[in-house]
PyMOL Python script that loads the backbone (N, CA, C, O; Angstrom):
from pymol import cmd

cmd.read_pdbstr("""\
ATOM      1  N   MET A   1       0.842  -1.163   0.000  1.00  0.00           N
ATOM      2  CA  MET A   1       0.000   0.000   0.000  1.00  0.00           C
ATOM      3  C   MET A   1       0.895   1.235   0.000  1.00  0.00           C
ATOM      4  O   MET A   1       1.763   1.391   0.859  1.00  0.00           O
ATOM      5  N   SER A   2       0.671   2.095  -0.962  1.00  0.00           N
ATOM      6  CA  SER A   2       1.528   3.271  -1.089  1.00  0.00           C
ATOM      7  C   SER A   2       0.915   4.531  -0.480  1.00  0.00           C
ATOM      8  O   SER A   2       1.635   5.484  -0.182  1.00  0.00           O
ATOM      9  N   LYS A   3      -0.408   4.545  -0.294  1.00  0.00           N
ATOM     10  CA  LYS A   3      -1.037   5.717   0.315  1.00  0.00           C
ATOM     11  C   LYS A   3      -2.292   5.286   1.058  1.00  0.00           C
ATOM     12  O   LYS A   3      -2.872   4.246   0.746  1.00  0.00           O
ATOM     13  N   PRO A   4      -2.712   6.072   2.032  1.00  0.00           N
ATOM     14  CA  PRO A   4      -3.907   5.701   2.801  1.00  0.00           C
ATOM     15  C   PRO A   4      -5.170   5.782   1.956  1.00  0.00           C
ATOM     16  O   PRO A   4      -5.238   6.555   1.001  1.00  0.00           O
ATOM     17  N   ALA A   5      -6.162   4.985   2.310  1.00  0.00           N
ATOM     18  CA  ALA A   5      -7.405   4.921   1.532  1.00  0.00           C
ATOM     19  C   ALA A   5      -8.114   6.267   1.457  1.00  0.00           C
ATOM     20  O   ALA A   5      -8.704   6.600   0.430  1.00  0.00           O
ATOM     21  N   TRP A   6      -8.060   7.044   2.539  1.00  0.00           N
ATOM     22  CA  TRP A   6      -8.774   8.325   2.528  1.00  0.00           C
ATOM     23  C   TRP A   6      -8.184   9.318   1.526  1.00  0.00           C
ATOM     24  O   TRP A   6      -8.826  10.314   1.193  1.00  0.00           O
ATOM     25  N   ALA A   7      -6.996   9.062   1.056  1.00  0.00           N
ATOM     26  CA  ALA A   7      -6.341  10.012   0.144  1.00  0.00           C
ATOM     27  C   ALA A   7      -7.065  10.144  -1.187  1.00  0.00           C
ATOM     28  O   ALA A   7      -6.978  11.186  -1.837  1.00  0.00           O
ATOM     29  N   ASP A   8      -7.783   9.096  -1.605  1.00  0.00           N
ATOM     30  CA  ASP A   8      -8.489   9.189  -2.884  1.00  0.00           C
ATOM     31  C   ASP A   8      -9.964   8.804  -2.777  1.00  0.00           C
ATOM     32  O   ASP A   8     -10.594   8.427  -3.765  1.00  0.00           O
ATOM     33  N   ARG A   9     -10.499   8.906  -1.566  1.00  0.00           N
ATOM     34  CA  ARG A   9     -11.920   8.650  -1.354  1.00  0.00           C
ATOM     35  C   ARG A   9     -12.530   9.837  -0.605  1.00  0.00           C
ATOM     36  O   ARG A   9     -11.830  10.530   0.133  1.00  0.00           O
ATOM     37  N   PRO A  10     -13.815  10.071  -0.790  1.00  0.00           N
ATOM     38  CA  PRO A  10     -14.461  11.157  -0.058  1.00  0.00           C
ATOM     39  C   PRO A  10     -14.404  10.907   1.447  1.00  0.00           C
ATOM     40  O   PRO A  10     -14.515   9.769   1.902  1.00  0.00           O
ATOM     41  N   CYS A  11     -14.230  11.977   2.207  1.00  0.00           N
ATOM     42  CA  CYS A  11     -14.165  11.895   3.664  1.00  0.00           C
ATOM     43  C   CYS A  11     -15.151  12.878   4.281  1.00  0.00           C
ATOM     44  O   CYS A  11     -15.469  13.915   3.700  1.00  0.00           O
ATOM     45  N   TRP A  12     -15.620  12.531   5.456  1.00  0.00           N
ATOM     46  CA  TRP A  12     -16.477  13.409   6.244  1.00  0.00           C
ATOM     47  C   TRP A  12     -15.836  13.579   7.603  1.00  0.00           C
ATOM     48  O   TRP A  12     -15.160  12.681   8.104  1.00  0.00           O
ATOM     49  N   TYR A  13     -16.056  14.741   8.194  1.00  0.00           N
ATOM     50  CA  TYR A  13     -15.497  15.016   9.518  1.00  0.00           C
ATOM     51  C   TYR A  13     -16.522  15.825  10.302  1.00  0.00           C
ATOM     52  O   TYR A  13     -17.045  16.826   9.812  1.00  0.00           O
ATOM     53  N   VAL A  14     -16.802  15.383  11.520  1.00  0.00           N
ATOM     54  CA  VAL A  14     -17.707  16.097  12.406  1.00  0.00           C
ATOM     55  C   VAL A  14     -16.860  16.822  13.449  1.00  0.00           C
ATOM     56  O   VAL A  14     -16.207  16.188  14.279  1.00  0.00           O
ATOM     57  N   VAL A  15     -16.874  18.140  13.401  1.00  0.00           N
ATOM     58  CA  VAL A  15     -16.174  18.964  14.388  1.00  0.00           C
ATOM     59  C   VAL A  15     -17.094  19.109  15.603  1.00  0.00           C
ATOM     60  O   VAL A  15     -18.261  19.475  15.472  1.00  0.00           O
ATOM     61  N   SER A  16     -16.551  18.817  16.776  1.00  0.00           N
ATOM     62  CA  SER A  16     -17.301  18.960  18.028  1.00  0.00           C
ATOM     63  C   SER A  16     -16.907  20.277  18.679  1.00  0.00           C
ATOM     64  O   SER A  16     -15.809  20.408  19.220  1.00  0.00           O
ATOM     65  N   SER A  17     -17.811  21.252  18.625  1.00  0.00           N
ATOM     66  CA  SER A  17     -17.465  22.606  19.056  1.00  0.00           C
ATOM     67  C   SER A  17     -17.264  22.756  20.562  1.00  0.00           C
ATOM     68  O   SER A  17     -16.688  23.749  21.009  1.00  0.00           O
ATOM     69  N   GLU A  18     -17.727  21.791  21.346  1.00  0.00           N
ATOM     70  CA  GLU A  18     -17.569  21.861  22.808  1.00  0.00           C
ATOM     71  C   GLU A  18     -16.509  20.878  23.306  1.00  0.00           C
ATOM     72  O   GLU A  18     -16.443  20.586  24.500  1.00  0.00           O
ATOM     73  N   ASP A  19     -15.694  20.375  22.405  1.00  0.00           N
ATOM     74  CA  ASP A  19     -14.652  19.401  22.753  1.00  0.00           C
ATOM     75  C   ASP A  19     -13.591  20.052  23.623  1.00  0.00           C
ATOM     76  O   ASP A  19     -13.066  21.113  23.284  1.00  0.00           O
ATOM     77  N   ARG A  20     -13.275  19.413  24.750  1.00  0.00           N
ATOM     78  CA  ARG A  20     -12.221  19.917  25.623  1.00  0.00           C
ATOM     79  C   ARG A  20     -10.959  19.058  25.538  1.00  0.00           C
ATOM     80  O   ARG A  20      -9.954  19.358  26.182  1.00  0.00           O
ATOM     81  N   ALA A  21     -11.015  17.995  24.747  1.00  0.00           N
ATOM     82  CA  ALA A  21      -9.855  17.112  24.583  1.00  0.00           C
ATOM     83  C   ALA A  21      -9.035  17.491  23.354  1.00  0.00           C
ATOM     84  O   ALA A  21      -7.805  17.486  23.396  1.00  0.00           O
ATOM     85  N   ILE A  22      -9.718  17.819  22.263  1.00  0.00           N
ATOM     86  CA  ILE A  22      -9.053  18.195  21.013  1.00  0.00           C
ATOM     87  C   ILE A  22      -9.596  19.562  20.616  1.00  0.00           C
ATOM     88  O   ILE A  22     -10.806  19.731  20.468  1.00  0.00           O
ATOM     89  N   SER A  23      -8.717  20.526  20.446  1.00  0.00           N
ATOM     90  CA  SER A  23      -9.176  21.881  20.154  1.00  0.00           C
ATOM     91  C   SER A  23      -9.976  21.926  18.848  1.00  0.00           C
ATOM     92  O   SER A  23      -9.729  21.160  17.917  1.00  0.00           O
ATOM     93  N   VAL A  24     -10.921  22.829  18.813  1.00  0.00           N
ATOM     94  CA  VAL A  24     -11.739  23.001  17.619  1.00  0.00           C
ATOM     95  C   VAL A  24     -10.859  23.402  16.436  1.00  0.00           C
ATOM     96  O   VAL A  24     -11.075  22.945  15.313  1.00  0.00           O
ATOM     97  N   ALA A  25      -9.876  24.248  16.685  1.00  0.00           N
ATOM     98  CA  ALA A  25      -8.968  24.663  15.608  1.00  0.00           C
ATOM     99  C   ALA A  25      -8.235  23.458  15.020  1.00  0.00           C
ATOM    100  O   ALA A  25      -8.095  23.357  13.801  1.00  0.00           O
ATOM    101  N   LEU A  26      -7.767  22.547  15.868  1.00  0.00           N
ATOM    102  CA  LEU A  26      -7.080  21.353  15.382  1.00  0.00           C
ATOM    103  C   LEU A  26      -8.046  20.468  14.604  1.00  0.00           C
ATOM    104  O   LEU A  26      -7.686  19.929  13.557  1.00  0.00           O
ATOM    105  N   GLN A  27      -9.258  20.315  15.101  1.00  0.00           N
ATOM    106  CA  GLN A  27     -10.250  19.506  14.376  1.00  0.00           C
ATOM    107  C   GLN A  27     -10.493  20.073  12.978  1.00  0.00           C
ATOM    108  O   GLN A  27     -10.531  19.335  11.994  1.00  0.00           O
ATOM    109  N   ARG A  28     -10.654  21.377  12.909  1.00  0.00           N
ATOM    110  CA  ARG A  28     -10.884  22.011  11.600  1.00  0.00           C
ATOM    111  C   ARG A  28      -9.674  21.825  10.680  1.00  0.00           C
ATOM    112  O   ARG A  28      -9.827  21.589   9.481  1.00  0.00           O
ATOM    113  N   ASP A  29      -8.490  21.932  11.244  1.00  0.00           N
ATOM    114  CA  ASP A  29      -7.271  21.744  10.458  1.00  0.00           C
ATOM    115  C   ASP A  29      -7.183  20.312   9.930  1.00  0.00           C
ATOM    116  O   ASP A  29      -6.851  20.094   8.765  1.00  0.00           O
ATOM    117  N   LEU A  30      -7.480  19.348  10.785  1.00  0.00           N
ATOM    118  CA  LEU A  30      -7.450  17.945  10.340  1.00  0.00           C
ATOM    119  C   LEU A  30      -8.455  17.715   9.219  1.00  0.00           C
ATOM    120  O   LEU A  30      -8.144  17.060   8.224  1.00  0.00           O
ATOM    121  N   ALA A  31      -9.659  18.255   9.381  1.00  0.00           N
ATOM    122  CA  ALA A  31     -10.685  18.101   8.347  1.00  0.00           C
ATOM    123  C   ALA A  31     -10.223  18.712   7.026  1.00  0.00           C
ATOM    124  O   ALA A  31     -10.431  18.141   5.955  1.00  0.00           O
ATOM    125  N   LYS A  32      -9.600  19.873   7.119  1.00  0.00           N
ATOM    126  CA  LYS A  32      -9.102  20.534   5.912  1.00  0.00           C
ATOM    127  C   LYS A  32      -8.014  19.696   5.238  1.00  0.00           C
ATOM    128  O   LYS A  32      -7.996  19.558   4.015  1.00  0.00           O
ATOM    129  N   ARG A  33      -7.109  19.138   6.047  1.00  0.00           N
ATOM    130  CA  ARG A  33      -6.030  18.319   5.495  1.00  0.00           C
ATOM    131  C   ARG A  33      -6.566  17.061   4.831  1.00  0.00           C
ATOM    132  O   ARG A  33      -5.971  16.550   3.883  1.00  0.00           O
ATOM    133  N   LEU A  34      -7.701  16.558   5.335  1.00  0.00           N
ATOM    134  CA  LEU A  34      -8.345  15.387   4.737  1.00  0.00           C
ATOM    135  C   LEU A  34      -9.200  15.767   3.526  1.00  0.00           C
ATOM    136  O   LEU A  34      -9.697  14.898   2.809  1.00  0.00           O
ATOM    137  N   ASP A  35      -9.367  17.080   3.304  1.00  0.00           N
ATOM    138  CA  ASP A  35     -10.286  17.584   2.288  1.00  0.00           C
ATOM    139  C   ASP A  35     -11.677  17.004   2.528  1.00  0.00           C
ATOM    140  O   ASP A  35     -12.367  16.588   1.598  1.00  0.00           O
ATOM    141  N   ALA A  36     -12.071  16.988   3.811  1.00  0.00           N
ATOM    142  CA  ALA A  36     -13.315  16.354   4.229  1.00  0.00           C
ATOM    143  C   ALA A  36     -14.498  17.302   4.110  1.00  0.00           C
ATOM    144  O   ALA A  36     -14.361  18.520   4.225  1.00  0.00           O
ATOM    145  N   ARG A  37     -15.635  16.724   3.881  1.00  0.00           N
ATOM    146  CA  ARG A  37     -16.896  17.463   3.971  1.00  0.00           C
ATOM    147  C   ARG A  37     -17.159  17.593   5.468  1.00  0.00           C
ATOM    148  O   ARG A  37     -17.287  16.590   6.170  1.00  0.00           O
ATOM    149  N   THR A  38     -17.236  18.802   5.942  1.00  0.00           N
ATOM    150  CA  THR A  38     -17.231  19.037   7.377  1.00  0.00           C
ATOM    151  C   THR A  38     -18.572  19.525   7.889  1.00  0.00           C
ATOM    152  O   THR A  38     -19.210  20.397   7.299  1.00  0.00           O
ATOM    153  N   SER A  39     -18.981  18.935   9.008  1.00  0.00           N
ATOM    154  CA  SER A  39     -20.150  19.385   9.756  1.00  0.00           C
ATOM    155  C   SER A  39     -19.653  19.817  11.120  1.00  0.00           C
ATOM    156  O   SER A  39     -18.699  19.244  11.647  1.00  0.00           O
ATOM    157  N   GLU A  40     -20.286  20.815  11.689  1.00  0.00           N
ATOM    158  CA  GLU A  40     -19.902  21.248  13.027  1.00  0.00           C
ATOM    159  C   GLU A  40     -21.118  21.130  13.936  1.00  0.00           C
ATOM    160  O   GLU A  40     -22.185  21.674  13.653  1.00  0.00           O
ATOM    161  N   LEU A  41     -20.928  20.405  15.032  1.00  0.00           N
ATOM    162  CA  LEU A  41     -22.010  20.177  15.982  1.00  0.00           C
ATOM    163  C   LEU A  41     -21.648  20.762  17.336  1.00  0.00           C
ATOM    164  O   LEU A  41     -20.485  20.750  17.739  1.00  0.00           O
ATOM    165  N   GLU A  42     -22.648  21.269  18.031  1.00  0.00           N
ATOM    166  CA  GLU A  42     -22.449  21.715  19.404  1.00  0.00           C
ATOM    167  C   GLU A  42     -22.456  20.442  20.245  1.00  0.00           C
ATOM    168  O   GLU A  42     -23.500  19.988  20.713  1.00  0.00           O
ATOM    169  N   ALA A  43     -21.262  19.882  20.421  1.00  0.00           N
ATOM    170  CA  ALA A  43     -21.139  18.572  21.050  1.00  0.00           C
ATOM    171  C   ALA A  43     -19.815  18.462  21.798  1.00  0.00           C
ATOM    172  O   ALA A  43     -18.866  19.205  21.544  1.00  0.00           O
ATOM    173  N   SER A  44     -19.786  17.523  22.716  1.00  0.00           N
ATOM    174  CA  SER A  44     -18.564  17.244  23.458  1.00  0.00           C
ATOM    175  C   SER A  44     -17.638  16.354  22.624  1.00  0.00           C
ATOM    176  O   SER A  44     -17.915  16.065  21.459  1.00  0.00           O
ATOM    177  N   HIS A  45     -16.536  15.928  23.244  1.00  0.00           N
ATOM    178  CA  HIS A  45     -15.555  15.080  22.567  1.00  0.00           C
ATOM    179  C   HIS A  45     -16.207  13.814  21.998  1.00  0.00           C
ATOM    180  O   HIS A  45     -15.860  13.368  20.905  1.00  0.00           O
ATOM    181  N   MET A  46     -17.134  13.251  22.735  1.00  0.00           N
ATOM    182  CA  MET A  46     -17.820  12.028  22.295  1.00  0.00           C
ATOM    183  C   MET A  46     -19.160  12.387  21.668  1.00  0.00           C
ATOM    184  O   MET A  46     -20.217  12.081  22.220  1.00  0.00           O
ATOM    185  N   SER A  47     -19.108  13.031  20.523  1.00  0.00           N
ATOM    186  CA  SER A  47     -20.332  13.526  19.885  1.00  0.00           C
ATOM    187  C   SER A  47     -21.324  12.410  19.596  1.00  0.00           C
ATOM    188  O   SER A  47     -22.533  12.638  19.624  1.00  0.00           O
ATOM    189  N   ARG A  48     -20.841  11.229  19.323  1.00  0.00           N
ATOM    190  CA  ARG A  48     -21.775  10.137  19.033  1.00  0.00           C
ATOM    191  C   ARG A  48     -22.571   9.731  20.272  1.00  0.00           C
ATOM    192  O   ARG A  48     -23.590   9.050  20.158  1.00  0.00           O
ATOM    193  N   LEU A  49     -22.108  10.149  21.460  1.00  0.00           N
ATOM    194  CA  LEU A  49     -22.863   9.897  22.682  1.00  0.00           C
ATOM    195  C   LEU A  49     -23.676  11.119  23.106  1.00  0.00           C
ATOM    196  O   LEU A  49     -24.793  10.980  23.605  1.00  0.00           O
ATOM    197  N   SER A  50     -23.118  12.316  22.910  1.00  0.00           N
ATOM    198  CA  SER A  50     -23.812  13.516  23.377  1.00  0.00           C
ATOM    199  C   SER A  50     -24.900  13.991  22.408  1.00  0.00           C
ATOM    200  O   SER A  50     -25.904  14.554  22.845  1.00  0.00           O
ATOM    201  N   VAL A  51     -24.720  13.775  21.118  1.00  0.00           N
ATOM    202  CA  VAL A  51     -25.739  14.139  20.115  1.00  0.00           C
ATOM    203  C   VAL A  51     -25.829  13.029  19.058  1.00  0.00           C
ATOM    204  O   VAL A  51     -25.516  13.252  17.889  1.00  0.00           O
ATOM    205  N   PRO A  52     -26.260  11.829  19.481  1.00  0.00           N
ATOM    206  CA  PRO A  52     -26.232  10.685  18.555  1.00  0.00           C
ATOM    207  C   PRO A  52     -27.058  10.873  17.287  1.00  0.00           C
ATOM    208  O   PRO A  52     -26.642  10.426  16.218  1.00  0.00           O
ATOM    209  N   GLN A  53     -28.213  11.519  17.376  1.00  0.00           N
ATOM    210  CA  GLN A  53     -29.044  11.682  16.190  1.00  0.00           C
ATOM    211  C   GLN A  53     -28.369  12.589  15.165  1.00  0.00           C
ATOM    212  O   GLN A  53     -28.441  12.329  13.964  1.00  0.00           O
ATOM    213  N   ALA A  54     -27.721  13.639  15.627  1.00  0.00           N
ATOM    214  CA  ALA A  54     -27.029  14.544  14.708  1.00  0.00           C
ATOM    215  C   ALA A  54     -25.894  13.817  13.984  1.00  0.00           C
ATOM    216  O   ALA A  54     -25.691  14.012  12.785  1.00  0.00           O
ATOM    217  N   VAL A  55     -25.161  12.983  14.711  1.00  0.00           N
ATOM    218  CA  VAL A  55     -24.078  12.205  14.090  1.00  0.00           C
ATOM    219  C   VAL A  55     -24.672  11.189  13.111  1.00  0.00           C
ATOM    220  O   VAL A  55     -24.147  11.003  12.013  1.00  0.00           O
ATOM    221  N   ALA A  56     -25.754  10.540  13.506  1.00  0.00           N
ATOM    222  CA  ALA A  56     -26.415   9.580  12.612  1.00  0.00           C
ATOM    223  C   ALA A  56     -26.892  10.262  11.335  1.00  0.00           C
ATOM    224  O   ALA A  56     -26.826   9.682  10.251  1.00  0.00           O
ATOM    225  N   ASP A  57     -27.374  11.499  11.468  1.00  0.00           N
ATOM    226  CA  ASP A  57     -27.822  12.247  10.282  1.00  0.00           C
ATOM    227  C   ASP A  57     -26.656  12.513   9.325  1.00  0.00           C
ATOM    228  O   ASP A  57     -26.825  12.416   8.110  1.00  0.00           O
ATOM    229  N   VAL A  58     -25.488  12.845   9.853  1.00  0.00           N
ATOM    230  CA  VAL A  58     -24.301  13.068   9.004  1.00  0.00           C
ATOM    231  C   VAL A  58     -23.934  11.766   8.292  1.00  0.00           C
ATOM    232  O   VAL A  58     -23.639  11.772   7.097  1.00  0.00           O
ATOM    233  N   ILE A  59     -23.951  10.665   9.017  1.00  0.00           N
ATOM    234  CA  ILE A  59     -23.632   9.366   8.423  1.00  0.00           C
ATOM    235  C   ILE A  59     -24.649   9.001   7.348  1.00  0.00           C
ATOM    236  O   ILE A  59     -24.280   8.532   6.272  1.00  0.00           O
ATOM    237  N   ALA A  60     -25.923   9.217   7.640  1.00  0.00           N
ATOM    238  CA  ALA A  60     -26.977   8.903   6.650  1.00  0.00           C
ATOM    239  C   ALA A  60     -26.824   9.753   5.402  1.00  0.00           C
ATOM    240  O   ALA A  60     -26.988   9.253   4.289  1.00  0.00           O
ATOM    241  N   ASP A  61     -26.510  11.039   5.572  1.00  0.00           N
ATOM    242  CA  ASP A  61     -26.292  11.914   4.411  1.00  0.00           C
ATOM    243  C   ASP A  61     -25.104  11.424   3.575  1.00  0.00           C
ATOM    244  O   ASP A  61     -25.161  11.425   2.345  1.00  0.00           O
ATOM    245  N   ALA A  62     -24.038  11.008   4.249  1.00  0.00           N
ATOM    246  CA  ALA A  62     -22.859  10.503   3.531  1.00  0.00           C
ATOM    247  C   ALA A  62     -23.219   9.233   2.752  1.00  0.00           C
ATOM    248  O   ALA A  62     -22.862   9.085   1.583  1.00  0.00           O
ATOM    249  N   ALA A  63     -23.925   8.332   3.415  1.00  0.00           N
ATOM    250  CA  ALA A  63     -24.318   7.068   2.758  1.00  0.00           C
ATOM    251  C   ALA A  63     -25.255   7.333   1.569  1.00  0.00           C
ATOM    252  O   ALA A  63     -25.144   6.676   0.534  1.00  0.00           O
ATOM    253  N   ALA A  64     -26.157   8.275   1.717  1.00  0.00           N
ATOM    254  CA  ALA A  64     -27.101   8.580   0.654  1.00  0.00           C
ATOM    255  C   ALA A  64     -26.396   9.100  -0.596  1.00  0.00           C
ATOM    256  O   ALA A  64     -26.858   8.880  -1.716  1.00  0.00           O
ATOM    257  N   GLN A  65     -25.286   9.783  -0.399  1.00  0.00           N
ATOM    258  CA  GLN A  65     -24.557  10.303  -1.558  1.00  0.00           C
ATOM    259  C   GLN A  65     -23.956   9.197  -2.400  1.00  0.00           C
ATOM    260  O   GLN A  65     -23.572   9.422  -3.548  1.00  0.00           O
ATOM    261  N   PHE A  66     -23.873   7.996  -1.833  1.00  0.00           N
ATOM    262  CA  PHE A  66     -23.323   6.861  -2.580  1.00  0.00           C
ATOM    263  C   PHE A  66     -24.375   5.794  -2.831  1.00  0.00           C
ATOM    264  O   PHE A  66     -24.039   4.660  -3.174  1.00  0.00           O
ATOM    265  N   GLY A  67     -25.640   6.144  -2.666  1.00  0.00           N
ATOM    266  CA  GLY A  67     -26.717   5.212  -2.955  1.00  0.00           C
ATOM    267  C   GLY A  67     -26.817   4.066  -1.975  1.00  0.00           C
ATOM    268  O   GLY A  67     -27.430   3.044  -2.281  1.00  0.00           O
ATOM    269  N   ALA A  68     -26.222   4.215  -0.792  1.00  0.00           N
ATOM    270  CA  ALA A  68     -26.259   3.138   0.184  1.00  0.00           C
ATOM    271  C   ALA A  68     -27.424   3.280   1.147  1.00  0.00           C
ATOM    272  O   ALA A  68     -27.544   2.483   2.077  1.00  0.00           O
ATOM    273  N   GLY A  69     -28.277   4.258   0.954  1.00  0.00           N
ATOM    274  CA  GLY A  69     -29.372   4.506   1.894  1.00  0.00           C
ATOM    275  C   GLY A  69     -30.630   4.017   1.343  1.00  0.00           C
ATOM    276  O   GLY A  69     -31.673   4.134   1.987  1.00  0.00           O
TER     277      GLY A  69
END
""", "prot")
cmd.dss("prot")
cmd.show_as("cartoon", "prot")
cmd.util.cbc("prot")
cmd.orient("prot")
């Protein structure tokens, strides 16, 4: 393998605006470096636990773009 899979596949990133473990600026930078489609949620570090429906909606939207929904 010469490069990671995300390098040539679409990526999504959920920025958690209330995260106290990873700064919001770093999250945004990582998303930009991944060239990810970015959503920002008012959520803690564990967004899938603090706002599960919002995270599920992002996943469903991503899946729908590839006909997997």
